[in-house]
N, C-alpha and C positions, 0 to 999 in steps of 0.2 A: 451595612446592608449585605445580605447574603448574595452569593454569586453562583454561576455555573462555571466550572473550570474544565477546560478541555485538556487532558493529560496524555501526551504521547508515551507509549511504553516500548521497551525493547523489542526488535524484530527477531531476535534470537539470543544474542548474548545479554544476560540479565545485568551485567556490569554497565551497560549503556544507558541505564536509567540516570536522569540528571538529579542533582541535589535538590533543585527546585521542585521537581516532580515528587520526590520523596516527601519534602516538606508539605506540599499541597495535599497529597494523599493522606498524610498523617493528620492534617488539620480538617479534612472533609468529614461532614456528618454522615454522608451517604456516598457510596461509590457505585456508579452504574457500569455494569460489565457486560460485554458482548457474550462472554461465557464465564460464569461465576467460577467454574472449576479452574480455568486457565488463570484468571485474575487472582484467585486464592493462592496459587503457587507463587506468583510474583509477591503478593503481600506477605506471605510466609517468609520468603527470601529477604524481605525488607524488615521483617520483625514486626509487622503491623496486623492489627485485628480491627476490621471495619465492617460496618453494616453494608452488605452487598445486595443490590437489586439487579435483576436481569434487564438488559436493554439491548435488543437485537432487531434485525430487520423484520422479523415476524410479529413483533409487538410494539415497535416504536410509534406507529400511528396512533395506537390506543393509549400509549403511556405518556406522551409528551405533556399533555395538559396537567396530569397529575404530578409530574416532575416539576413543572413550572410552579404549581401551587405549593409544593414542598419548599421550594426556594423562597417563595414569597412569605412563607410562614417563618422564615428565619434560618433555615438550614442550608449550609453550603454543600453543593453537590459536585462531585467530580466524575466526568465521563471518560472511561478508557475503552479501547478496543482490545482484541486479543493480542495484537501486535501493531506498532506504528501509530500514526496520528489519526484519531477519530475523524470521520468525515471524508477521508481519502480512501474510497472503495470500501468503506465501513460505515455503520450507522453514525449519525452525528448532525447532518445537515438539518433534518427536521426539528430537532431539539433546539439547535442554535437559533433557527428562524423563529420558533415558537417563543423562546425566551426574549428575543429582541422585540417581538410583538407585544410581550407583557411588560416591556421596559426593564427587564432583568439584565444586569451586567454580565457579559460573557468574557472570560479571560482565557485566552488560548496560549498554552505554553509551547515554546519551541522544543523540537526533539526528534526522535527517530521516525523515519519514513523510508520505505525500501527503495523507492525509485531514484533518490538523489545519489547514493553511492554507486548504484548500477549505471546511471547516466554518466557520471564523472569517469568511472572506470572503463567505460565502453570504448573510449578513444574517439568517439564521434562528437561532432560539434555540440556544445551544451549551452551556448549563449542564447539560443532560441530553441524551444522545444514544445511538443504538444503531448499532454498526458491524456491517454485514452482509457486507461484502466483495463477492465475486462471487456473483451469483445462480445457481442451477442452470440449466444450459443447456435441459434438457428435463424429465427426471423430477423431479417435485415442484415445479416452478417456479410454476405457477399456485396450488397449494395454499400455497406459501410467501408469495406476494404477498397472497393473501386473508387470511392470518393476520396479516401486517404492516399491513393496512389500518386496523386499530384501535389501532396502536401510537401512544402519545402523545408519545413522545420523537422528536427529530429523527433521521432515518434517513440512513445513509451507505452508499453503494454504490460499488464499483469497476466499471467497464464498459469493454468494447472498443468502439472507434469503429464497428465493423461491426454491433454489436448495440444501439447506443444508441437509435436511433429505435424499434426493436421494444420495448425496455424502457420508454421514455417513453410509448409508445402503450398498452402493457399497464397501466402504473401509472395512466395517465389513465382508463382504462376501469374499473379496480378501485378506485382511491382517489378518483376524481372528477376532472374536467378542470380544476377551479379550485384544486386543491391546489398551494400554492407550492413551488418547487424551484429549484435552481441547478446548473448544469453548468460544472465547471472543467476545462480541458484544458491540456496542455503546461506545467504548473506549474513555475515557476523558470526557464523557458526563454524565448527571445527572443520567441516569439509566444504567450506566456501569455495565456489568455482566460477570463473568467468571464461567463456569460450567465445571467440570472435571469428568472423569470417563472412562469406557471402550467405545469402539466404539459402541457396542451394547446398552449399557445403555444410551449413548447420543442420539442415533438414536431413541430409545423408548421415551425419554424424549421430544425431539423436535417434535416428531410425535404427542404428546399430548399438547404441548405448542408451539404454532406458534412463531418462532423467528422473530425479527424485527431488522432493523438497519444493518450497516456494519459489517461483521463477519470475524474473523481470526480464522482459524482451525489449531491447533498444534497436530501432531500425533507422538507418540514415534517411534523411529527406531526399526528395527526388532530384535536388540539385547539389547535394553534398558531394564533395570530392571523394574518390575512392582512397581507401587505405590499404597498405600492404597486408597480405595474409599474416595472421598471428597465431601462434601456438597457444595452447590452453595455459592459463595461469591459475594455479591454485594456492590458496593461503590457508 
């Protein structure tokens, strides 16, 4: 029986692809890609030529039934996002749910996702955490932050470099300026950087040093112990 395969892809360093992911992509009849141009670069790196179909947030609602029918016809389909694990702040949930409703087997491979290395590297408690992904840009944003201010678990956010300072400033105002946090950017890439400090310190730093690249923001829970100030660590 054909399956849907959920295949994580590298978040930066292409060498982070797993052997199992390569084998799965090689055997797939169709590869669903968030951006076919990005996926084509990865496939070329792996020496693979595959049938690529676009599958992104703007067409996934209309496409999931057709994909399910393709699998039911006997073709194995692999879903990838531009980087990381599909379904984690990327398209994937709707397709997985649709396949389950159709009785189609779904096989999810383990692999890269940005928040795990950022969380572990933050120095903040990682035994219990709350993944929030991207905050609302406007509607409901402040209400969401106010609700999260009393969250005791370590908080994880994805953020754009263009909104990082705004987010750090708002978190400082609502959570308190002394709440510990960590900003990781360009994970697995040449200029990977993690900067730790209080929300106020990080807001001031990135106000003067424009951030670049994909960002993971880790914020201590409201009962987490304070950690001593830490200098930038770059790898």
